[in-house]
N, C-alpha and C positions, 0 to 999 in steps of 0.2 A: 430328678431326673427320671424319665419314662423309661421303664425297662423294655428293651427290644422285643418284639416277637420272636418266638422260637419255632414257630410253624407258619407255614403259608395260610392256614386256616386262620390263625390268629391275626396275621397281617391283613388279609382281605376284611376282616371283621373290623379291625382298627381303621381301615381306610374307608369305612362306611357301608360295608356289606357288597355283595356281588355287582349290584347295578353300578354303584358309585366306584367301586375299584375298576370294573370294567371300561366305565368311560374315561377314567383317568390313565389307564394304560393303552386305550384304543381298541377294545375288544368288545363284542356284545356282551349283555347280561348271562345269557345262557352259556356262552363260553366261560364266563367268570365263575358262574354256578360249577361248572364241571371241574375248574381248576380247585375251586374250595372243596368240592366232594372229594377229588383225588389227593387234595393236600400238597399240589404242586403247580408250579407256574414253569412254563417252558423258558429256558434260557434267552430265547430270542425276545422275549419282553422284559427281560430284566432292566435294560437301560432306562426304559420308560417307567417301570416300576420304581428303580431308586430315584428318578427325578421326582415322581408323584409323591413318593414317600418324603423326600426333603420338602417338597411344598407343604405337607402335612405336619411338618415338624418332626419328623422321624430321621434319625440320623443312622441309616443303614448302609452297609457296604456290600459290595460283591461277595466279600468273604462271609457275610452273615447269610446271604442267600445260598451260598455253596453249603454252608453248615445245616440249614434247613433241609436241603436236598438230601446230603448225606444222612441226617438224622432220620429222615423219611425212607431211605433206602434200607438203612440198617434194621428199621422196624419190620419193613417188609421180609426181609430175610430171616429175621427171627419168627416171623408168623408162619413161614413156609415149611 
């Protein structure tokens, strides 16, 4: 069984990088690059992201995405 990605950066990489990821969720490459750089994907894209991940053989849930977002937030708070 493939381990689920624990960050949005890892998820984007596993989905083929920013260009491929962007095409799969319906955003441009530069938008996807920004998402990877920020380690964040806006929740408005999560439905398409989950669908694309499933097509790529990844079984992600909304809870997984929430946990990635929360982990990102807690890291930012500790850095401040």
